[in-house]
MARDRENNU-869393 format. One record per residue (C-alpha): x, y, z; residue in three letters. Coordinates in Angstrom, 3 decimals. Each point is the difference from the previous one (the first is absolute). Layout:
BEGIN
[[X,Y,Z],"ALA"]
...
***
This chain:
BEGIN
[[-18.452,-19.238,18.612],"MET"]
[[2.312,-1.472,-2.586],"SER"]
[[3.678,0.106,0.888],"THR"]
[[1.332,-0.728,-3.475],"SER"]
[[3.127,2.015,-0.646],"GLN"]
[[1.244,1.568,-3.245],"PRO"]
[[2.907,-2.420,-0.021],"THR"]
[[-2.468,-2.633,-1.216],"SER"]
[[0.105,1.776,-3.365],"LEU"]
[[3.769,0.048,-0.241],"GLN"]
[[2.088,-2.247,-2.200],"LYS"]
[[3.383,1.133,1.306],"SER"]
[[1.496,2.635,2.325],"PRO"]
[[-0.431,3.563,-1.207],"MET"]
[[1.850,3.263,0.531],"TRP"]
[[-2.238,0.903,2.934],"CYS"]
[[0.854,-3.256,1.777],"ASP"]
[[3.633,1.103,0.125],"GLU"]
[[-0.724,3.239,1.850],"LEU"]
[[1.018,0.211,3.680],"PRO"]
[[-2.939,-0.456,2.343],"LYS"]
[[0.050,3.658,1.012],"ASP"]
[[-0.085,1.281,-3.588],"LYS"]
[[-3.166,0.755,-1.955],"SER"]
[[-0.577,-0.152,-3.739],"TRP"]
[[0.402,3.759,-0.183],"SER"]
[[3.731,-0.634,0.347],"THR"]
[[-0.044,-0.338,-3.784],"LEU"]
[[0.731,3.730,0.170],"TRP"]
[[2.773,-0.335,2.565],"CYS"]
[[3.510,0.593,-1.299],"GLY"]
[[-1.275,2.173,-2.863],"TYR"]
[[0.419,3.784,-0.103],"ILE"]
[[-0.491,2.828,-2.479],"ILE"]
[[3.304,0.737,-1.702],"CYS"]
[[1.180,3.513,0.776],"GLY"]
[[1.550,0.320,-3.463],"HIS"]
[[-2.586,-1.321,-2.452],"CYS"]
[[-3.202,-0.337,2.077],"GLN"]
[[-0.210,-3.672,-0.913],"GLY"]
[[-0.509,-2.813,2.500],"ILE"]
[[3.197,-1.622,1.164],"ARG"]
[[1.351,-2.362,2.600],"ARG"]
[[1.568,1.684,3.001],"LEU"]
[[3.162,-2.018,-0.519],"GLU"]
[[1.951,-0.191,-3.249],"GLY"]
[[-0.232,2.175,-3.122],"PRO"]
[[-3.313,1.375,-1.221],"CYS"]
[[-1.387,-2.264,-2.712],"SER"]
[[-1.354,3.037,-1.856],"ALA"]
[[2.928,2.443,0.015],"CYS"]
[[2.925,-1.970,1.434],"GLY"]
[[0.701,2.376,2.875],"LYS"]
[[1.539,-1.559,3.111],"SER"]
[[-1.817,-0.446,3.305],"SER"]
[[-0.744,3.192,1.938],"PRO"]
[[2.400,0.748,2.839],"ARG"]
[[-1.158,-1.356,3.335],"SER"]
[[2.314,1.836,2.359],"GLU"]
[[-1.150,3.300,1.617],"PRO"]
[[0.720,3.084,-2.091],"GLN"]
[[1.256,3.347,1.382],"PRO"]
[[-2.365,2.936,-0.283],"LEU"]
[[0.962,3.574,0.877],"HIS"]
[[-2.677,2.039,1.773],"VAL"]
[[0.725,3.478,1.414],"ASP"]
[[3.704,-0.666,-0.116],"GLY"]
[[-0.302,-3.311,1.816],"LYS"]
[[0.560,-3.441,-1.457],"GLU"]
[[-2.506,-2.693,0.837],"ILE"]
[[-0.236,-3.581,-1.207],"LEU"]
[[-3.196,-0.987,-1.785],"VAL"]
[[-0.973,-3.620,-0.488],"LEU"]
[[-0.445,-1.056,-3.618],"SER"]
[[-3.537,-0.817,-1.137],"ALA"]
[[-1.501,-1.347,-3.215],"SER"]
[[-3.554,0.101,-1.315],"MET"]
[[-1.826,-3.310,0.068],"GLY"]
[[-0.983,-1.382,-3.398],"ALA"]
[[-3.661,-0.530,0.802],"GLU"]
[[-2.230,2.647,-1.549],"GLY"]
[[-2.312,0.426,2.980],"ARG"]
[[-0.951,-1.806,3.158],"TYR"]
[[-2.752,-1.902,-1.846],"GLU"]
[[2.747,-2.037,-1.677],"ASP"]
[[0.687,-1.552,3.389],"TRP"]
[[-3.680,-0.267,0.893],"VAL"]
[[-0.955,-1.934,-3.146],"TYR"]
[[2.746,-2.560,0.583],"LEU"]
[[-0.964,-0.399,3.645],"ASN"]
[[-3.660,-0.471,-0.953],"MET"]
[[0.888,-2.677,-2.556],"ILE"]
[[2.171,-1.753,2.573],"GLU"]
[[-2.803,0.091,2.560],"ARG"]
[[-2.454,-1.560,-2.440],"GLU"]
[[2.497,-2.736,-0.880],"TRP"]
[[0.754,-0.930,3.591],"LYS"]
[[-3.363,0.263,1.679],"ARG"]
[[-2.061,-3.140,0.694],"PRO"]
[[-2.924,-0.574,-2.344],"VAL"]
[[-3.346,0.160,1.800],"LEU"]
[[-2.994,-2.082,-0.985],"ASP"]
[[-1.851,3.255,-0.696],"SER"]
[[2.678,0.882,-2.591],"ASP"]
[[-1.327,-2.856,-2.131],"ARG"]
[[-3.521,1.507,-0.233],"PHE"]
[[-1.912,-3.065,1.227],"PRO"]
[[-3.316,-0.528,-1.739],"GLY"]
[[1.197,1.312,-3.351],"PHE"]
[[1.201,-1.954,-3.005],"SER"]
[[3.792,-0.169,-0.280],"SER"]
[[-0.330,1.530,-3.474],"ASN"]
[[-1.698,3.098,1.400],"ASP"]
[[2.464,1.038,2.698],"VAL"]
[[3.659,1.096,0.058],"PRO"]
[[2.796,-1.934,1.634],"LEU"]
[[0.765,0.889,3.634],"PRO"]
[[3.326,1.474,-1.098],"ARG"]
[[-1.146,1.635,-3.252],"ALA"]
[[0.610,3.385,1.645],"SER"]
[[3.754,-0.632,-0.345],"ILE"]
[[-0.287,0.321,-3.780],"VAL"]
[[-2.221,3.082,0.236],"LEU"]
[[2.324,1.697,2.479],"LEU"]
[[3.051,-0.777,-2.105],"PHE"]
[[-1.562,1.445,-3.135],"TRP"]
[[-1.015,3.187,1.819],"SER"]
[[3.580,0.296,1.259],"TYR"]
[[1.358,-0.577,-3.508],"PHE"]
[[-2.289,2.706,-1.394],"GLU"]
[[1.464,2.559,2.406],"THR"]
[[3.532,-0.902,-1.107],"ARG"]
[[-0.829,0.342,-3.692],"ILE"]
[[-1.303,3.506,0.661],"GLU"]
[[3.120,0.810,2.033],"ARG"]
[[2.232,-1.207,-2.849],"LEU"]
[[-1.837,2.153,-2.540],"LEU"]
[[0.074,3.085,2.184],"ARG"]
[[3.693,-0.433,0.788],"ALA"]
[[0.879,-0.598,-3.637],"GLY"]
[[-1.893,3.150,-0.998],"LEU"]
[[1.066,2.240,2.860],"ARG"]
[[1.312,2.663,-2.407],"GLU"]
[[-3.496,0.255,-1.514],"VAL"]
[[-2.382,2.501,1.688],"PRO"]
[[-1.976,-1.847,2.640],"GLU"]
[[-3.365,1.179,-1.326],"ARG"]
[[0.731,-1.677,-3.344],"LEU"]
[[0.969,-3.269,1.663],"VAL"]
[[-3.132,0.139,2.171],"ASP"]
[[-2.146,0.541,-3.082],"ASP"]
[[1.640,-2.874,-1.887],"ALA"]
[[-0.462,-2.357,2.944],"LEU"]
[[-3.682,0.889,0.097],"ARG"]
[[-0.288,-0.735,-3.703],"ARG"]
[[1.851,-3.305,0.358],"TYR"]
[[-1.659,-1.038,3.244],"SER"]
[[0.316,-3.776,-0.208],"SER"]
[[3.251,-1.736,0.836],"THR"]
[[-0.088,-1.892,-3.288],"GLY"]
[[-0.174,3.253,-1.964],"ALA"]
[[2.793,1.477,2.081],"ARG"]
[[2.307,-2.968,-0.588],"MET"]
[[-0.645,0.067,-3.739],"ASN"]
[[-1.569,3.086,-1.610],"ASP"]
[[1.171,2.709,2.401],"PHE"]
[[3.352,-1.721,0.458],"TYR"]
[[0.509,0.075,-3.765],"ARG"]
[[-0.893,3.703,-0.140],"VAL"]
[[2.320,0.810,2.912],"ALA"]
[[2.983,-2.227,-0.760],"PHE"]
[[-0.479,-1.421,-3.480],"GLY"]
[[-0.258,-3.507,1.445],"SER"]
[[-2.180,-2.174,2.242],"THR"]
[[0.424,-1.346,3.501],"TYR"]
[[0.238,-3.496,-1.482],"LYS"]
[[2.841,1.049,-2.314],"ALA"]
[[1.843,1.661,2.879],"ASP"]
[[-0.263,-3.152,2.102],"LEU"]
[[1.504,-1.947,-2.880],"GLU"]
[[2.796,2.523,-0.558],"GLU"]
[[0.958,-0.030,3.676],"THR"]
[[0.195,-3.797,0.108],"GLY"]
[[-3.334,-0.669,1.705],"HIS"]
[[-2.089,-1.357,-2.855],"SER"]
[[-1.437,-2.752,2.220],"GLN"]
[[-1.877,2.575,2.062],"ILE"]
[[-2.313,1.208,-2.766],"TRP"]
[[-2.006,-3.244,-0.478],"PRO"]
[[-0.402,-0.102,3.775],"HIS"]
[[-1.365,3.566,0.116],"LEU"]
[[-2.219,-0.569,-3.033],"ALA"]
[[-1.565,-3.034,1.657],"LYS"]
[[-0.638,1.881,3.238],"ILE"]
[[-1.577,2.883,-1.906],"GLN"]
[[-2.257,-2.314,-2.013],"GLU"]
[[-1.147,-1.972,3.058],"ARG"]
[[-0.464,3.133,2.088],"ARG"]
[[-2.191,1.535,-2.713],"ASN"]
[[-2.052,-3.187,-0.257],"SER"]
[[-0.449,0.024,3.758],"PHE"]
[[-1.182,3.622,-0.122],"ALA"]
[[-2.552,-0.847,-2.706],"HIS"]
[[-1.838,-2.807,1.756],"GLY"]
[[2.316,-3.004,-0.189],"GLN"]
[[1.353,-0.522,3.542],"PRO"]
[[1.335,-3.433,-0.918],"GLN"]
[[2.507,1.655,-2.363],"ALA"]
[[2.402,0.425,2.939],"ILE"]
[[1.076,-3.498,0.971],"ASP"]
[[2.516,-1.475,2.438],"ASP"]
[[2.655,-0.188,-2.687],"GLY"]
[[-0.204,3.713,-0.715],"LEU"]
[[0.135,0.901,3.694],"VAL"]
[[3.102,-2.136,0.417],"LEU"]
[[1.605,1.440,-3.127],"SER"]
[[-0.529,3.584,1.183],"VAL"]
[[1.828,-0.701,3.251],"VAL"]
[[2.747,-2.077,-1.629],"GLU"]
[[0.861,2.622,-2.606],"VAL"]
[[-0.452,3.089,2.183],"MET"]
[[3.705,0.509,0.678],"LYS"]
[[0.956,-0.528,-3.646],"GLY"]
[[-2.735,2.365,-1.159],"GLU"]
[[1.213,2.590,2.509],"HIS"]
[[3.535,-0.157,-1.388],"GLU"]
[[-1.278,0.105,-3.590],"ALA"]
[[-2.006,3.145,0.698],"TRP"]
[[3.084,1.662,1.498],"ILE"]
[[2.010,-0.843,-3.123],"ALA"]
[[-2.627,1.588,-2.260],"VAL"]
[[-0.350,2.984,2.347],"PHE"]
[[3.729,0.641,-0.306],"ASN"]
[[-0.183,-0.312,-3.779],"LYS"]
[[-2.686,2.677,-0.258],"ARG"]
[[0.359,2.212,3.078],"ALA"]
[[3.736,0.076,0.811],"ALA"]
[[1.981,2.877,-1.454],"ARG"]
[[3.696,-0.997,-0.063],"PRO"]
***
């Protein structure tokens, strides 16, 4: 068994290296909540970046029930859309950290005919990104009857079409343009490269996903997460 670690790919410390030992990569969602005023995604502390409202009150609030006053602890909705948001991040982390086995290298096959041992990181990330693009579209169109949104998503089934054609129909823009307008223009070339390589992988070119792309996906994951939140707030928040 090979004991090579993912750190052999690294050029410098990354965001995940700065996490406490007891924290997983799913903590990218920690500290974020759904704003009770605009339904955007905000930090728990400080003003909402979408509507400017102050932090929700943390002290217990009085509630009157049958003439009696009781104190109820304050609670806020987490910003993740569903539990799979945590699962995807944990799966990517597991693939990054696990030792590479000799069997992962497909002995007996040409290196040009097999994927990298950690190619699944790129595939998992893109699947996770696809779910967030659909969430953004649904949230941005929540005033539209659900059956119409469902039909449109079936018509524009690929993520590329959703980020461009459907996005233009829905918002008069594209996901790329929104990244640029929110100050995250550097994220689009990164996503475009992942999409291109992922598609090549799916159509018989396993070598399209290389070590550099795997490393880039992990390095930029936190920045991409924050960029998606910024675009989500632009399209789905209702100040």
